[in-house]
C-alpha positions in Angstrom: -114.6 -50.7 -176.3 -117.2 -53.6 -175.9 -115.1 -55.9 -178.1 -112.0 -55.0 -176.0 -113.9 -55.8 -172.8 -115.1 -59.1 -174.2 -111.5 -60.0 -175.3 -110.2 -59.2 -171.8 -112.9 -61.4 -170.2 -112.0 -64.3 -172.6 -108.3 -63.9 -171.9 -108.9 -63.9 -168.2 -111.1 -67.1 -168.3 -108.6 -68.8 -170.6 -105.6 -67.9 -168.4 -107.5 -69.1 -165.2 -108.4 -72.3 -167.0 -104.7 -72.9 -168.0 -103.6 -72.1 -164.5 -106.1 -74.5 -163.0 -105.0 -77.2 -165.4 -101.4 -76.9 -164.4 -102.2 -76.8 -160.7 -104.2 -80.0 -161.1 -101.5 -81.6 -163.2 -98.9 -80.8 -160.6 -100.9 -82.2 -157.7 -101.9 -85.3 -159.7 -98.3 -86.2 -160.5 -96.8 -85.3 -157.1 -96.4 -88.7 -155.5 -95.0 -89.4 -152.1 -91.4 -88.4 -151.8 -88.7 -90.7 -150.2 -87.5 -89.4 -146.9 -84.1 -90.4 -145.5 -83.1 -90.1 -141.9 -79.9 -91.1 -140.0 -80.8 -93.8 -137.4 -79.5 -92.4 -134.1 -79.9 -95.7 -132.3 -77.7 -97.8 -134.6 -74.2 -97.9 -133.2 -72.9 -101.0 -134.9 -70.5 -101.2 -137.9 -71.8 -100.2 -141.2 -69.3 -101.4 -143.8 -70.3 -104.8 -145.2 -73.4 -106.4 -146.8 -74.1 -108.1 -143.4 -74.0 -104.6 -141.8 -76.5 -103.4 -144.5 -78.9 -106.2 -143.4 -78.5 -105.2 -139.8 -79.1 -101.6 -140.7 -82.2 -102.5 -142.7 -83.6 -104.5 -139.8 -82.9 -101.7 -137.3 -84.6 -99.2 -139.6 -87.8 -101.3 -139.8 -88.0 -101.2 -136.0 -87.1 -97.5 -135.9 -90.3 -95.3 -136.1 -92.3 -98.2 -137.6 -94.1 -98.4 -139.9 -92.8 -95.1 -141.4 -89.4 -96.4 -142.3 -89.4 -99.4 -144.6 -85.7 -100.2 -144.8 -82.2 -98.9 -144.5 -78.7 -99.0 -145.9 -75.2 -98.2 -144.9 -73.9 -94.9 -146.3 -70.6 -93.3 -145.3 -70.4 -95.9 -142.5 -73.7 -94.7 -141.0 -77.1 -96.4 -141.0 -79.6 -94.4 -143.1 -83.3 -95.3 -143.0 -85.7 -94.6 -145.8 -89.5 -94.4 -146.3 -89.9 -95.9 -149.8 
């Protein structure tokens, strides 16, 4: 019985150590995620490369400094954070 109790304690400590390792590994590798948001204030065309530049500039002004740029997608201006 004493050997069984000792084995259970060791298994518990080992499993908690493994769990802690994976939790730390997951948080260490979790970097900032890119966020995308439709710019509701951009009402110009969004079809050409020039429009992409205009969208990018508009996004840098939109909720600055959170959004770092933008691009035209499906004829709409989409801002991004990374």
